C-alpha positions in Angstrom: 190.8 -66.5 56.6 187.7 -68.8 57.0 189.3 -70.5 59.9 190.0 -67.1 61.6 186.4 -66.0 61.1 185.1 -69.2 62.5 187.3 -68.9 65.6 186.1 -65.3 66.2 182.4 -66.2 65.8 182.8 -69.2 68.1 184.4 -67.0 70.8 181.7 -64.4 70.5 179.0 -67.0 70.9 180.5 -68.3 74.1 180.5 -64.8 75.6 177.0 -63.7 74.4 175.2 -67.0 74.5 172.5 -68.0 72.0 170.6 -64.7 72.4 173.6 -62.6 71.8 173.3 -60.9 75.2 176.4 -60.6 77.4 176.5 -63.4 80.1 176.6 -61.6 83.5 175.9 -64.7 85.7 178.2 -64.8 88.8 180.0 -68.0 89.8 178.5 -69.9 92.7 180.4 -69.1 95.9 182.3 -71.9 97.5 180.6 -73.0 100.8 182.9 -72.5 103.8 184.0 -75.7 105.5 184.7 -76.2 109.2 188.3 -76.0 110.3 190.1 -79.4 110.6 192.2 -80.8 113.3 191.7 -78.2 116.1 193.2 -81.0 118.2 194.7 -84.3 117.1 193.1 -86.4 119.9 189.8 -86.6 121.8 191.9 -85.9 125.0 194.4 -83.2 126.0 196.1 -84.7 129.0 193.2 -85.1 131.6 190.6 -83.1 129.7 188.4 -84.0 126.8 188.7 -81.9 123.6 186.1 -80.6 121.2 187.1 -83.2 118.7 184.6 -85.9 117.7 186.0 -88.4 115.1 184.1 -89.0 111.9 181.1 -91.4 111.8 182.1 -95.0 112.0 185.3 -94.5 114.1 186.1 -96.9 116.9 188.8 -95.9 119.4 190.6 -97.6 122.2 192.3 -95.5 125.0 194.9 -96.4 127.5 195.5 -93.8 130.1 198.1 -94.3 132.9 199.1 -92.3 135.9 202.2 -93.3 138.0 202.6 -92.4 141.6 203.8 -89.0 142.8 207.5 -88.0 142.8 207.4 -87.7 146.6 209.6 -90.6 147.8 212.2 -90.1 145.0 214.4 -93.1 144.3 212.6 -95.3 146.9 209.9 -96.1 144.4 211.9 -94.8 141.4 210.1 -91.5 141.3 206.6 -93.0 141.3 207.2 -95.5 138.6 207.0 -98.4 141.1 204.3 -96.8 143.3 200.6 -97.7 143.1 199.4 -96.3 139.8 196.0 -95.6 138.3 195.0 -97.0 134.9 192.0 -96.3 132.7 191.0 -98.5 129.7 188.4 -96.9 127.5 186.5 -97.7 124.3 184.4 -95.3 122.3 182.5 -95.3 119.0 180.9 -92.7 116.7 177.5 -94.2 115.5 176.2 -91.0 113.9 177.9 -87.8 112.8 179.0 -85.5 115.7 178.1 -88.0 118.4 180.6 -90.2 120.3 179.7 -92.6 123.0 182.0 -94.7 125.2 182.6 -97.0 128.1 185.7 -97.2 130.4 187.0 -98.7 133.6 189.5 -97.1 135.9 191.6 -98.8 138.6 190.9 -96.2 141.3 187.8 -97.4 143.1 187.1 -99.8 140.2 185.1 -97.1 138.6 183.1 -97.9 135.5 182.3 -94.9 133.4 179.8 -94.2 130.6 180.4 -91.1 128.6 179.2 -89.2 125.6 180.4 -86.2 123.5 178.3 -84.2 121.0 179.7 -81.6 118.7 177.1 -78.7 118.8 178.8 -76.6 116.1 182.2 -76.3 114.6 184.5 -73.3 113.9 183.7 -72.1 110.4 185.0 -69.0 108.7 182.2 -66.4 108.4 179.8 -68.5 110.4 181.3 -69.5 113.8 184.5 -68.3 115.4 184.7 -71.3 117.8 183.8 -74.9 118.1 181.5 -75.9 120.9 181.0 -79.5 122.2 179.2 -81.0 125.1 180.9 -83.8 127.2 179.1 -85.8 129.9 180.2 -88.7 132.1 178.6 -91.0 134.7 180.8 -93.0 137.0 179.9 -96.1 139.1 182.1 -97.2 142.0 182.0 -101.0 141.8 183.8 -101.9 145.0 182.1 -104.2 147.5 178.9 -103.2 149.2 180.8 -102.8 152.5 182.0 -99.4 151.2 178.5 -97.9 150.9 175.4 -97.2 153.1 173.2 -96.9 150.0 173.6 -98.2 146.5 173.2 -94.6 145.1 176.4 -93.7 147.0 178.3 -95.3 144.1 177.3 -92.8 141.5 179.1 -89.7 140.3 178.3 -87.3 137.4 180.1 -84.8 135.2 178.9 -82.2 132.7 181.1 -79.9 130.6 180.9 -77.5 127.8 184.1 -77.4 125.6 184.8 -74.1 123.7 187.8 -74.1 121.4 189.4 -72.1 118.7 192.1 -73.0 116.2 194.0 -69.7 116.2 196.3 -70.7 113.3 197.9 -73.8 111.9 200.0 -74.2 115.1 198.0 -73.0 118.0 194.7 -74.2 119.4 193.1 -73.0 122.7 190.2 -74.5 124.7 188.2 -73.2 127.6 185.8 -75.6 129.4 183.5 -74.8 132.3 182.2 -77.9 134.2 180.1 -79.1 137.0 180.7 -82.3 138.9 178.1 -84.0 141.1 179.0 -86.6 143.8 176.3 -88.4 145.6 178.4 -89.0 148.7 181.0 -86.5 149.8 183.7 -86.1 152.4 183.3 -84.4 155.8 184.8 -84.6 159.3 183.3 -86.1 162.4 182.5 -84.2 165.6 181.8 -86.0 168.9 179.9 -84.7 171.9 178.5 -86.0 175.2 179.7 -88.9 177.4 179.5 -92.7 177.1 178.9 -93.0 180.8 175.6 -91.1 180.7 174.6 -92.3 177.2 174.8 -88.8 175.7 177.7 -89.6 173.4 177.0 -88.9 169.8 178.9 -88.4 166.5 177.8 -86.0 163.8 179.3 -85.1 160.5 180.4 -81.5 160.3 181.8 -79.4 157.4 180.5 -81.8 154.8 181.6 -80.9 151.2 179.0 -79.7 148.7 177.6 -82.3 146.3 178.0 -80.0 143.3 181.4 -78.6 142.3 182.1 -76.1 139.6 185.5 -75.7 137.8 187.1 -74.2 134.8 189.7 -75.9 132.5 192.0 -74.0 130.2 194.0 -76.1 127.7 196.3 -75.3 124.7 198.2 -77.2 122.0 201.1 -75.8 120.0 202.3 -77.7 117.0 206.1 -78.0 117.0 206.4 -80.3 114.0 203.8 -81.9 111.7 203.5 -84.9 114.1 204.7 -83.3 117.3 203.0 -80.8 119.6 203.4 -79.1 123.1 200.5 -79.5 125.5 199.4 -77.4 128.5 196.4 -77.7 130.7 195.2 -75.9 133.9 192.1 -76.8 136.0 190.8 -74.2 138.5 188.3 -75.2 141.2 185.6 -72.6 141.6 183.3 -73.9 144.3 184.4 -73.3 147.9 183.6 -76.2 150.3 183.4 -76.1 154.1 186.2 -78.6 154.2 188.5 -80.7 151.9 188.8 -78.1 149.1 190.4 -79.7 146.1 193.7 -78.3 144.7 194.0 -76.9 141.1 195.8 -78.9 138.5 198.7 -77.9 136.2 199.9 -80.1 133.4 202.7 -79.9 130.8 203.3 -82.5 128.1 204.2 -83.4 124.6 202.2 -85.2 121.9 203.2 -87.5 119.0 200.6 -88.5 116.5 199.9 -90.3 113.3 196.7 -90.7 111.3 195.5 -93.5 113.7 197.6 -93.0 116.9 198.2 -90.3 119.5 200.7 -90.6 122.3 200.9 -88.0 125.1 203.6 -87.9 127.7 203.3 -85.4 130.5 203.7 -84.3 134.2 200.5 -83.5 136.1 199.2 -83.4 139.7 195.8 -85.1 138.7 195.7 -88.8 139.6 192.1 -90.1 139.3 191.6 -89.7 135.4 187.8 -89.9 135.8 187.0 -86.1 135.5 184.5 -85.7 138.4 186.9 -87.4 140.9 189.8 -85.3 139.6 187.9 -82.1 140.0 186.3 -82.9 143.4 189.1 -84.8 145.3 192.5 -83.7 144.0 194.8 -83.5 147.1 198.0 -83.0 145.2 199.1 -79.4 145.4 201.5 -78.4 142.6 202.2 -74.9 144.0 201.3 -72.1 146.4 201.0 -68.8 144.6 200.8 -65.7 146.8 202.0 -63.3 144.1 204.1 -63.3 140.9 207.2 -62.9 143.1 206.1 -65.4 145.8 205.6 -68.8 144.2 206.4 -72.1 145.9 206.5 -75.2 143.8 205.8 -78.7 145.2 207.4 -81.1 142.7 206.9 -84.0 145.1 203.2 -83.8 144.4 203.6 -84.1 140.6 203.4 -87.4 138.8 204.2 -88.7 135.3 201.4 -89.9 133.1 200.7 -90.9 129.5 197.8 -91.4 127.2 197.7 -93.7 124.2 194.8 -93.7 121.7 194.3 -96.0 118.7 191.4 -95.5 116.2 189.9 -97.5 113.4 187.5 -96.3 110.7 184.8 -98.5 109.2 
């Protein structure tokens, strides 16, 4: 009986506290955390993703684009054709900021780039993740290719907006602007050599700024396997040499420290401002939903490999 009374008194004290009043204090709400793994890589085929690795992450990227399928077996469907390769290295010195350096075979282009996570998708706070991505490219071929040293420089700015719809599907929309210091045009001649009135002028020169919109999606098929899709639409209309849109389909395999993406695409340059401004590979002509002509000869096979280390 004494034991029973002691147990009852002890239980009553825990409920009422020392003063005997009923404890009405509410538990502290759990703070919402940002969603994880909107994407498994900092790249989705030819586009950057909103993902910025954790502080102290060092990453190496190998990105490869074979030739187009145009000549078929002659160059084994582009595998033995001239290819483009990009080697990249990036590091996260502080939270939410990634900086990197790369070199691409096409035009021997060195690229410095940065990515900053502005805010992340968080339940009850933000429905999407938003990240800024910027790039500066330098064409390092011999001086004979340029009238001015500034002709070497190209620039790219992009806002990445993504949402993880559920555990399987993530979608990203990314408007961008590319700036090219020297652009393409065509030459017009007039006059006569005999009377010294002959002259050549550049007509129909492309605009130096080019706006575009990229739409990308990732659908997880298995815990370490996903389907990838990306579409890039040019928005700026140039007097000449208008670039073609890009359409890419691929598959991704990933581990905690690796990501491997294998895909078909019609982008070749890898460096984003050159892809957006100078893509001559037309994947299709679409007049209506019932009138679509595909050009598989302009597609090419590519792959991305990323390897990261955390310190």
